[in-house]
C-alpha positions as CSV (number, residue, x, y, z in Angstrom):
1,X,13.5,-23.4,-64.3
2,X,11.9,-20.6,-66.2
3,X,8.5,-18.9,-64.5
4,X,5.2,-19.7,-64.8
5,X,2.7,-16.5,-64.8
6,X,-0.7,-17.5,-64.0
7,X,-3.6,-15.2,-64.3
8,X,-7.7,-15.5,-63.0
9,X,-10.4,-15.0,-65.6
10,X,-14.2,-15.3,-65.6
11,X,-15.2,-17.6,-68.0
12,X,-18.4,-16.5,-70.4
13,X,-20.6,-19.0,-68.6
14,X,-19.5,-17.9,-65.0
15,X,-16.6,-20.2,-63.8
16,X,-13.5,-18.6,-62.3
17,X,-10.5,-20.3,-64.0
18,X,-6.7,-19.8,-63.8
19,X,-4.8,-20.0,-66.6
20,X,-1.1,-19.2,-68.1
21,X,-1.3,-15.5,-68.8
22,X,1.2,-16.1,-71.5
23,X,-1.5,-19.0,-73.1
24,X,-5.2,-19.0,-74.5
25,X,-5.1,-22.8,-73.9
26,X,-7.7,-24.4,-71.6
27,X,-7.3,-23.6,-68.1
28,X,-5.5,-25.4,-65.4
29,X,-8.2,-25.1,-62.9
30,X,-11.4,-24.0,-63.0
31,X,-14.3,-22.9,-60.1
32,X,-17.6,-23.0,-60.0
33,X,-20.2,-21.4,-57.5
34,X,-24.0,-22.9,-57.7
35,X,-26.9,-20.1,-58.3
36,X,-27.5,-20.0,-54.5
37,X,-23.8,-19.8,-53.4
38,X,-23.4,-17.1,-56.0
39,X,-26.4,-15.0,-54.7
40,X,-24.8,-15.2,-51.5
41,X,-21.8,-14.2,-52.0
42,X,-22.8,-11.6,-54.6
43,X,-20.0,-9.6,-55.6
44,X,-17.3,-11.6,-53.5
45,X,-17.6,-14.4,-56.0
46,X,-14.6,-13.2,-57.8
47,X,-12.1,-12.7,-54.2
48,X,-13.6,-16.2,-52.7
49,X,-12.1,-17.7,-56.1
50,X,-8.6,-15.6,-55.7
51,X,-8.5,-17.3,-51.7
52,X,-9.3,-21.0,-53.5
53,X,-7.1,-20.4,-56.7
54,X,-4.3,-19.2,-54.2
55,X,-4.2,-22.1,-51.8
56,X,-4.6,-24.5,-54.2
57,X,-1.6,-23.2,-55.8
58,X,0.6,-23.0,-52.5
59,X,-0.6,-26.7,-51.9
60,X,0.3,-27.7,-55.3
61,X,3.8,-25.6,-54.5
62,X,4.4,-27.4,-51.9
63,X,3.7,-30.8,-52.7
64,X,6.6,-30.1,-55.4
65,X,8.8,-29.1,-52.9
66,X,8.0,-32.3,-50.9
67,X,8.7,-34.5,-53.6
68,X,12.0,-32.6,-55.0
69,X,13.1,-33.8,-51.2
70,X,12.3,-36.9,-51.3
71,X,13.7,-37.5,-54.6
72,X,17.3,-35.9,-53.3
73,X,17.4,-38.2,-50.1
74,X,16.3,-41.2,-52.5
75,X,19.2,-40.5,-54.7
76,X,21.5,-39.9,-51.9
77,X,20.5,-43.6,-50.6
78,X,21.3,-44.7,-54.0
79,X,24.8,-43.4,-54.2
80,X,25.3,-44.5,-50.6
81,X,24.2,-48.1,-51.6
82,X,26.3,-47.7,-54.4
83,X,29.3,-47.2,-52.7
84,X,28.9,-49.7,-50.0
85,X,29.8,-53.5,-51.2
86,X,27.0,-55.1,-51.4
87,X,26.9,-58.5,-48.3
88,X,25.3,-61.4,-49.4
89,X,24.7,-64.4,-47.0
């Protein structure tokens, strides 16, 4: 499996986005702050967005690991079921 490199960028409209570093495709995720929140956060908007995006990436990674584990367990169960004779009453 190849590594995917991501970058955090600020779009022209002020949204903060996550996209593949090797592509100009549409961003994978975007974060928008209201004007009130942007004023309250001042220069910290980018840092808050980085934390939010990082948390999202970690959660997606964890979900992918869980899905792979469940899939492996299901495949093992299917293999065991195939190797045992079926009992029909």
